[in-house]
ChimeraX commands (.cxc) that place a marker at each C-alpha (Angstrom):
marker #1 position -46.37,-52.35,28.58 radius 0.5
marker #1 position -46.44,-53.91,24.92 radius 0.5
marker #1 position -43.05,-54.98,25.64 radius 0.5
marker #1 position -44.60,-57.62,27.73 radius 0.5
marker #1 position -47.72,-59.09,26.38 radius 0.5
marker #1 position -47.46,-62.24,24.75 radius 0.5
marker #1 position -50.75,-61.28,22.34 radius 0.5
marker #1 position -51.65,-58.49,20.49 radius 0.5
marker #1 position -55.10,-57.59,19.25 radius 0.5
marker #1 position -55.62,-54.76,16.68 radius 0.5
marker #1 position -59.05,-54.17,16.21 radius 0.5
marker #1 position -59.81,-51.63,13.74 radius 0.5
marker #1 position -63.71,-50.21,12.30 radius 0.5
marker #1 position -62.34,-50.30,8.82 radius 0.5
marker #1 position -63.73,-52.12,5.25 radius 0.5
marker #1 position -60.26,-53.48,4.33 radius 0.5
marker #1 position -57.57,-54.28,6.11 radius 0.5
marker #1 position -55.19,-54.50,3.12 radius 0.5
marker #1 position -55.51,-50.82,2.10 radius 0.5
marker #1 position -55.91,-48.92,5.20 radius 0.5
marker #1 position -52.62,-47.42,7.06 radius 0.5
marker #1 position -53.68,-47.63,10.56 radius 0.5
marker #1 position -53.75,-51.17,11.18 radius 0.5
marker #1 position -50.24,-51.39,9.32 radius 0.5
marker #1 position -48.76,-48.56,11.54 radius 0.5
marker #1 position -49.63,-50.29,14.75 radius 0.5
marker #1 position -48.28,-53.63,13.56 radius 0.5
marker #1 position -45.02,-51.57,12.77 radius 0.5
marker #1 position -44.93,-50.59,15.82 radius 0.5
marker #1 position -45.54,-54.06,17.57 radius 0.5
marker #1 position -42.75,-55.69,15.79 radius 0.5
marker #1 position -40.23,-52.58,17.08 radius 0.5
marker #1 position -41.52,-53.72,20.36 radius 0.5
marker #1 position -41.41,-57.52,20.03 radius 0.5
marker #1 position -38.00,-57.19,18.91 radius 0.5
marker #1 position -36.76,-55.54,21.76 radius 0.5
marker #1 position -38.16,-57.73,24.51 radius 0.5
marker #1 position -39.26,-60.83,22.56 radius 0.5
marker #1 position -42.35,-61.47,24.80 radius 0.5
marker #1 position -45.07,-61.46,22.31 radius 0.5
marker #1 position -46.04,-64.74,20.61 radius 0.5
marker #1 position -49.28,-63.81,18.42 radius 0.5
marker #1 position -50.56,-60.42,16.75 radius 0.5
marker #1 position -54.23,-60.83,15.84 radius 0.5
marker #1 position -55.87,-58.30,13.28 radius 0.5
marker #1 position -59.78,-58.18,13.95 radius 0.5
marker #1 position -61.65,-55.94,11.40 radius 0.5
marker #1 position -65.16,-55.45,12.62 radius 0.5
marker #1 position -68.51,-52.94,11.60 radius 0.5
marker #1 position -70.43,-54.59,14.12 radius 0.5
marker #1 position -70.91,-51.34,16.05 radius 0.5
marker #1 position -71.54,-49.36,12.76 radius 0.5
marker #1 position -75.56,-49.70,12.66 radius 0.5
marker #1 position -78.32,-46.74,12.05 radius 0.5
marker #1 position -80.32,-47.42,15.48 radius 0.5
marker #1 position -83.08,-46.40,13.88 radius 0.5
marker #1 position -83.15,-49.60,11.77 radius 0.5
marker #1 position -83.41,-51.61,14.78 radius 0.5
marker #1 position -85.75,-49.67,17.22 radius 0.5
marker link #1:1,2 radius 0.2
marker link #1:2,3 radius 0.2
marker link #1:3,4 radius 0.2
marker link #1:4,5 radius 0.2
marker link #1:5,6 radius 0.2
marker link #1:6,7 radius 0.2
marker link #1:7,8 radius 0.2
marker link #1:8,9 radius 0.2
marker link #1:9,10 radius 0.2
marker link #1:10,11 radius 0.2
marker link #1:11,12 radius 0.2
marker link #1:12,13 radius 0.2
marker link #1:13,14 radius 0.2
marker link #1:14,15 radius 0.2
marker link #1:15,16 radius 0.2
marker link #1:16,17 radius 0.2
marker link #1:17,18 radius 0.2
marker link #1:18,19 radius 0.2
marker link #1:19,20 radius 0.2
marker link #1:20,21 radius 0.2
marker link #1:21,22 radius 0.2
marker link #1:22,23 radius 0.2
marker link #1:23,24 radius 0.2
marker link #1:24,25 radius 0.2
marker link #1:25,26 radius 0.2
marker link #1:26,27 radius 0.2
marker link #1:27,28 radius 0.2
marker link #1:28,29 radius 0.2
marker link #1:29,30 radius 0.2
marker link #1:30,31 radius 0.2
marker link #1:31,32 radius 0.2
marker link #1:32,33 radius 0.2
marker link #1:33,34 radius 0.2
marker link #1:34,35 radius 0.2
marker link #1:35,36 radius 0.2
marker link #1:36,37 radius 0.2
marker link #1:37,38 radius 0.2
marker link #1:38,39 radius 0.2
marker link #1:39,40 radius 0.2
marker link #1:40,41 radius 0.2
marker link #1:41,42 radius 0.2
marker link #1:42,43 radius 0.2
marker link #1:43,44 radius 0.2
marker link #1:44,45 radius 0.2
marker link #1:45,46 radius 0.2
marker link #1:46,47 radius 0.2
marker link #1:47,48 radius 0.2
marker link #1:48,49 radius 0.2
marker link #1:49,50 radius 0.2
marker link #1:50,51 radius 0.2
marker link #1:51,52 radius 0.2
marker link #1:52,53 radius 0.2
marker link #1:53,54 radius 0.2
marker link #1:54,55 radius 0.2
marker link #1:55,56 radius 0.2
marker link #1:56,57 radius 0.2
marker link #1:57,58 radius 0.2
marker link #1:58,59 radius 0.2
view
């Protein structure tokens, strides 16, 4: 349960974290549940495109 987590990682494959709405919606959801239970100590945003590759380039 999110309310019992001490650390939350928000992982998203996006180009710009400041303009994409999905991570911010997740953050709002996390903050809501954090205020209910108070267990969360850290929220981390991880933005990555490492799996966004063209396999033909690497074969």
